[in-house]
C-alpha positions in Angstrom: 25.3 -30.3 -24.9 26.3 -34.0 -24.5 29.5 -35.0 -22.9 30.7 -36.7 -26.1 29.9 -33.5 -28.1 31.8 -31.4 -25.6 34.8 -33.8 -25.6 35.0 -33.7 -29.4 34.8 -29.9 -29.5 37.5 -29.6 -26.8 39.7 -32.2 -28.5 39.5 -30.4 -31.9 40.2 -27.0 -30.4 43.2 -28.4 -28.4 44.6 -30.1 -31.6 44.4 -26.9 -33.6 45.9 -24.9 -30.8 48.8 -27.3 -30.5 49.4 -27.3 -34.2 49.5 -23.5 -34.2 51.9 -23.5 -31.3 54.1 -26.0 -33.1 54.6 -23.6 -36.0 56.7 -21.4 -33.8 55.7 -18.2 -35.5 56.0 -19.6 -39.1 53.1 -18.9 -41.4 50.8 -21.5 -42.7 48.2 -21.5 -45.5 45.1 -23.6 -46.0 44.7 -24.5 -42.3 41.0 -25.0 -42.7 41.5 -27.5 -45.6 44.2 -29.3 -43.7 42.1 -29.8 -40.6 39.0 -30.8 -42.5 40.9 -33.3 -44.7 42.8 -34.9 -41.7 39.6 -35.1 -39.7 37.7 -36.7 -42.5 40.5 -39.1 -43.2 40.8 -40.2 -39.6 37.0 -40.6 -39.2 36.6 -42.6 -42.4 39.6 -44.9 -41.5 38.2 -45.5 -38.0 34.7 -46.2 -39.2 35.9 -48.5 -41.9 37.9 -50.4 -39.3 34.9 -50.5 -37.0 32.8 -51.9 -39.8 35.5 -54.4 -40.8 35.9 -52.8 -44.2 32.2 -53.0 -45.1 31.6 -49.8 -47.1 27.8 -50.1 -47.0 27.8 -50.2 -43.2 30.4 -47.5 -43.0 28.4 -45.2 -45.2 25.3 -45.8 -43.2 27.1 -45.1 -39.9 28.6 -41.9 -41.4 25.2 -40.8 -42.8 26.4 -40.6 -46.4 25.9 -42.7 -49.5 28.3 -45.4 -50.7 29.1 -43.2 -53.7 30.0 -40.3 -51.5 32.1 -42.6 -49.3 33.9 -44.0 -52.4 34.5 -40.5 -53.7 35.9 -39.3 -50.4 38.1 -42.4 -50.1 39.5 -41.7 -53.6 40.1 -38.0 -52.9 41.8 -38.8 -49.6 43.8 -41.7 -51.1 42.3 -44.3 -48.8 42.7 -47.9 -50.0 39.6 -50.1 -50.1 41.2 -52.8 -48.0 
């Protein structure tokens, strides 16, 4: 396992643990959807920033098609700018 892969896994687990602790015993629904959506949103925003807004380059870096990227951006309400 690479150091980067380990760090990402550890970071994700820590973020979920902190979120659960912050609930202070309150119930939550749809945790999986929340984590996936926020992870996807953050990743797309950072990759678009890295690629200076170039969707073709961003899609290539993400390993998805431009159409898939556009659909995800629409679903996540990410502006094209």
